Each structure stands twice: as structure tokens, then as C-alpha cells.
C-alpha positions as CSV (number, residue, x, y, z in Angstrom):
1,M,5.3,184.6,83.9
2,S,7.2,184.2,80.6
3,K,4.9,183.5,77.6
4,D,7.5,181.5,76.0
5,R,7.3,178.7,78.7
6,P,4.4,176.1,78.5
7,Y,2.3,175.5,81.6
8,A,2.2,172.3,83.4
9,L,0.0,171.4,86.5
10,T,0.7,169.0,89.4
11,I,-2.3,167.7,91.4
12,A,-0.8,165.9,94.3
13,G,0.0,165.9,97.9
14,L,2.1,168.4,100.0
15,D,5.1,166.8,101.5
16,P,6.8,169.3,103.9
17,S,10.2,167.7,103.5
18,G,10.0,168.7,99.8
19,G,11.3,165.5,98.5
20,A,8.0,164.3,97.1
21,G,4.6,165.6,96.0
22,I,3.9,169.0,94.6
23,L,7.2,170.6,96.0
24,A,9.2,168.0,94.1
25,D,7.1,168.4,91.1
26,I,7.5,172.2,90.9
27,K,11.3,171.9,91.3
28,T,11.4,169.5,88.4
29,F,9.0,171.9,86.3
30,E,11.3,174.8,86.9
31,Q,14.5,172.9,86.1
32,H,12.9,171.9,82.7
33,K,11.9,175.7,82.0
34,V,8.2,174.9,82.3
35,N,5.8,177.2,84.3
36,G,4.4,175.2,87.1
37,F,1.1,175.2,88.7
38,A,0.1,173.1,91.8
39,I,-3.0,172.0,93.5
40,S,-2.9,170.0,96.9
41,T,-4.9,166.9,97.2
42,A,-3.7,166.4,100.8
43,N,-1.4,167.9,103.5
44,T,0.9,165.4,105.2
45,I,3.1,165.2,108.2
46,Q,6.3,163.3,107.2
47,T,10.0,163.4,106.7
48,E,12.0,161.7,104.1
49,N,11.9,158.4,106.0
50,Q,8.8,158.6,108.3
51,F,5.2,159.0,107.5
52,Y,2.9,160.2,110.3
53,E,-0.3,161.7,109.2
54,I,-2.5,162.8,106.2
55,Q,-5.3,165.2,105.9
56,W,-7.2,165.1,102.6
57,T,-8.3,168.1,100.7
58,D,-12.0,168.2,100.1
59,L,-12.7,167.0,96.5
60,S,-14.9,169.9,95.6
61,F,-12.2,172.3,96.5
62,V,-9.7,170.4,94.4
63,I,-12.2,170.4,91.4
64,R,-12.8,174.1,91.8
65,S,-9.2,174.7,91.8
66,I,-8.7,172.8,88.6
67,E,-11.6,174.7,86.9
68,T,-10.1,178.0,87.9
69,L,-6.7,177.2,86.5
70,L,-7.8,175.6,83.3
71,L,-10.2,178.4,82.5
72,N,-7.4,180.9,82.9
73,Y,-4.4,179.2,81.4
74,K,-3.5,177.1,78.5
75,I,-2.1,174.1,80.4
76,S,-0.3,171.5,78.2
77,V,0.1,168.7,80.8
78,V,-1.3,167.6,84.2
79,K,0.6,165.4,86.4
80,I,-1.5,163.6,89.2
81,G,0.0,162.1,92.2
82,I,-1.7,160.8,95.4
83,V,-5.7,160.6,95.4
84,S,-7.8,159.1,98.1
85,S,-9.9,157.0,95.8
86,L,-10.8,156.0,92.2
87,H,-13.8,158.1,92.4
88,D,-11.7,161.1,93.1
89,L,-9.3,160.2,90.3
90,N,-12.1,159.8,88.0
91,Q,-13.7,163.4,89.0
92,I,-10.2,165.0,88.5
93,V,-9.5,163.4,85.2
94,S,-13.1,164.0,83.7
95,T,-12.9,167.7,84.7
96,I,-9.7,168.2,83.0
97,K,-10.9,166.4,79.9
98,L,-14.2,168.4,79.9
99,L,-12.5,171.8,80.1
100,S,-9.4,171.0,78.1
101,P,-9.6,168.0,75.9
102,L,-6.1,168.4,74.5
103,T,-4.4,168.5,77.8
104,K,-2.2,165.5,78.4
105,I,-2.4,163.6,81.7
106,V,0.3,161.6,83.4
107,W,-0.7,159.6,86.6
108,D,1.9,158.4,89.1
109,P,-0.1,155.8,91.0
110,V,1.4,156.2,94.5
111,L,-0.8,153.6,96.2
112,K,1.3,153.2,99.3
113,S,4.1,155.2,101.1
114,T,7.3,153.5,101.8
115,T,6.3,153.1,105.4
116,K,3.1,151.1,104.0
117,F,0.6,153.8,104.5
118,E,-2.1,153.2,102.0
119,F,-3.1,156.2,99.9
120,T,-5.5,154.7,97.2
121,N,-7.6,151.8,97.5
122,I,-8.3,150.1,94.0
123,E,-12.0,149.1,94.6
124,D,-13.0,148.3,91.0
125,H,-10.6,147.3,88.2
126,L,-13.4,147.8,85.7
127,D,-13.9,151.3,86.8
128,L,-10.1,151.7,86.7
129,N,-9.8,150.8,83.0
130,K,-12.5,153.4,82.2
131,I,-10.4,156.0,83.9
132,L,-7.1,154.9,82.4
133,S,-8.7,155.4,79.0
134,K,-8.6,159.1,79.5
135,I,-5.1,159.1,80.8
136,D,-2.1,159.4,78.5
137,L,0.5,157.6,80.6
138,I,1.0,155.9,84.0
139,T,4.2,155.3,85.9
140,P,3.7,152.4,88.3
141,N,6.6,150.5,89.9
142,Y,6.5,146.5,89.9
143,H,4.5,146.4,93.2
144,E,2.0,149.1,92.0
145,A,1.6,147.4,88.7
146,K,0.7,144.1,90.4
147,I,-2.1,145.9,92.4
148,L,-3.5,147.8,89.4
149,F,-3.3,144.9,86.9
150,P,-3.2,141.4,88.7
151,D,-2.7,139.6,85.3
152,F,0.0,142.1,84.1
153,I,2.5,139.6,82.8
154,S,0.0,137.6,80.7
155,N,-2.1,140.6,79.6
156,E,0.6,143.3,79.2
157,N,-0.4,144.4,75.8
158,R,-4.1,144.8,76.4
159,F,-4.5,147.9,78.7
160,S,-6.3,151.1,78.1
161,T,-3.4,153.5,78.5
162,N,0.4,153.7,77.9
163,I,2.4,152.4,80.8
164,L,5.9,153.1,81.8
165,L,6.8,150.2,84.3
166,K,9.6,151.5,86.5
167,G,12.5,149.2,87.2
168,G,13.6,150.2,90.5
169,H,12.1,147.2,92.2
170,N,12.8,144.7,89.4
171,E,15.4,142.5,90.9
172,K,16.0,140.7,87.5
173,A,16.8,143.9,85.7
174,L,17.3,146.6,88.4
175,G,16.9,150.2,86.8
176,T,15.6,148.9,83.5
177,D,12.2,150.6,82.8
178,R,9.8,149.2,80.3
179,L,7.5,151.5,78.1
180,F,4.4,149.7,77.0
181,L,2.9,151.7,74.1
182,K,0.0,150.6,72.1
183,D,2.1,149.1,69.1
184,E,5.4,148.4,70.8
185,I,7.3,147.9,74.0
186,L,10.6,149.8,74.7
187,E,13.3,149.1,77.2
188,L,15.0,152.1,78.9
189,L,18.2,150.7,80.2
190,P,20.0,152.4,83.1
191,S,23.3,154.2,82.8
192,D,26.4,153.4,84.7
193,K,25.7,156.4,87.2
194,N,26.1,155.5,90.8
195,C,22.5,156.0,91.8
196,F,21.1,156.1,95.4
197,E,17.6,155.5,96.7
198,K,15.6,158.7,97.0
199,H,12.4,159.7,98.7
200,G,9.9,160.8,96.0
201,S,11.9,159.6,93.1
202,G,8.6,158.5,91.4
203,C,7.2,162.0,91.7
204,V,10.3,163.4,90.2
205,L,10.3,161.0,87.3
206,S,6.6,161.5,86.4
207,S,7.0,165.3,86.6
208,A,10.0,165.3,84.4
209,I,8.0,163.2,81.8
210,A,5.2,165.8,82.2
211,S,7.7,168.6,81.6
212,N,9.1,167.0,78.5
213,L,5.6,166.5,77.1
214,A,4.8,170.1,77.8
215,L,7.8,170.9,75.8
216,N,6.4,169.1,72.8
217,Q,8.5,166.0,73.1
218,T,6.9,162.7,72.0
219,L,6.1,160.1,74.6
220,K,9.2,158.1,73.8
221,E,11.4,161.2,73.9
222,A,9.7,162.4,77.2
223,C,10.4,159.1,78.9
224,K,13.9,158.8,77.6
225,N,14.9,162.2,78.6
226,A,13.2,161.9,82.0
227,K,15.3,158.9,82.8
228,I,18.4,160.8,82.3
229,Y,17.0,163.6,84.5
230,I,16.0,161.1,87.4
231,E,19.4,159.4,87.2
232,N,21.1,162.8,87.7
233,Y,18.9,163.3,90.7
234,L,19.4,159.8,92.2
235,S,23.2,160.2,91.8
236,S,23.2,163.8,93.3
237,T,23.5,162.8,96.9
238,S,23.8,159.6,99.0
239,T,20.9,160.7,101.1
240,L,17.2,160.2,100.7
241,I,16.7,163.9,99.6
242,G,18.4,164.8,96.2
243,Y,19.4,167.9,94.3
244,H,17.6,169.2,91.3
245,Y,20.0,170.5,88.6
246,V,20.4,170.5,84.9
């Protein structure tokens, strides 16, 4: 591996179609010239438009994998995808921060598949806020934000992490993302590209942000440049699986 490239790690599910999860993340890392590592939280049986089955990886195996990589490599950023519970998320985040306090963490809270399969049950919002205080950025869509933060609209400036609220499901401003930082809110407007719906687009966006953070971009720069990347991906084909390219 080239010593000139930073290291990024994805901890997410394995989607055999390659459109989402760790396969999509690794493709995105490579396009950004970032060395990518991957730990699978689950194996799935699915295509780009059908979800059939999931087999979760034992948490102790995931934790040992994280420990092995963090003790052997200087990993700049970790992107987290599907996890089975807040308990597992907390254990993963706590392990990362214990072994590598300066490593940035991006969580893409994929709570349900597009076919309504529920991945993560949000049992306790108080526990969630404690976990989020250890995370640098989360990237929910509008549906996920309502589950994570029931009072999001009235309480949008009082959260314990930075939030990129994706605009793909915002009927009032389709494609406009909103980045909630501690001291400001930025709107990331869509371009005039002809974009098509894609399986795993949230995975690609969050791993693009993680890549940019690994390349020492600020959070603002990372999100702005990731939006350019995801729009290129969304416009690459008219099918549910896109092409990764620079």
C-alpha cells in the first residue's frame, strides 16, 4: 500500500449487488485515492431492488476486527453503516475512540432498507445522544431524521453532533442538503445534472465525505465535494446501480 495515501475504514454490511454497503464504500474510497479497509457488520441476500435476508456478524468479532486494524494502521476516518442496535453502535464507537481518539467518525444511519426491512431499532433517545457526542457527523435523510430526532424542526440547533440532512426525500426542496454545524447551518444546493435514483446512494455519499475528511478537508469542504461526487454517481446511469468515476 502506498504510504502517501491516508487510511479510511468502513464498518457496514455486505451487499452482494455492490451498490451499497462496504463494497460501495471501498469503490468510493479508491476513487478518492484513499486506502480503504472494511469490516462487515452483516451479510445480506439482496439485489438492487429486493431485500431477502440478513445475517448479523457477532459483535465480539466486529470489535476484535476493529482493534486489529486500529492497532496496526493509522486510520484517519471511520464510516459506519448498518448496525443491529444502539448497543452495538455504542460499543463500536467507544472502541474506536478508546484506541484512536483523533480518528473521525461518520455514521450513515441506515435504519430501514428501501423495502422497509428494519436494521436498527432506536430504543432510547437519551442513549443515542450520548453516542452521537462521540461522532463527528451523521448523514440521515428526512425520514431517518424524524425517527432519530422526533422534534427535529423545533430543536434543530441543539444536537450533540454535526448533521448533514440529505434532501433526496425533501419534497419542498428536492436535492437540497442542509449541513447543521454547531454555529451555523449551510444549504448545499443541487446542480443541474440529470440525476436518477440509486440503490446505496447514502452509502456512497457518506463514504465520499469520509474520504474527503481523510484527505484533510474541513467538514464543510468534505460535504460540498461529496455532493459533487454523488451527483456524478447519480447521473452516471438511469438504472439503480451507478458507475464510480472521477
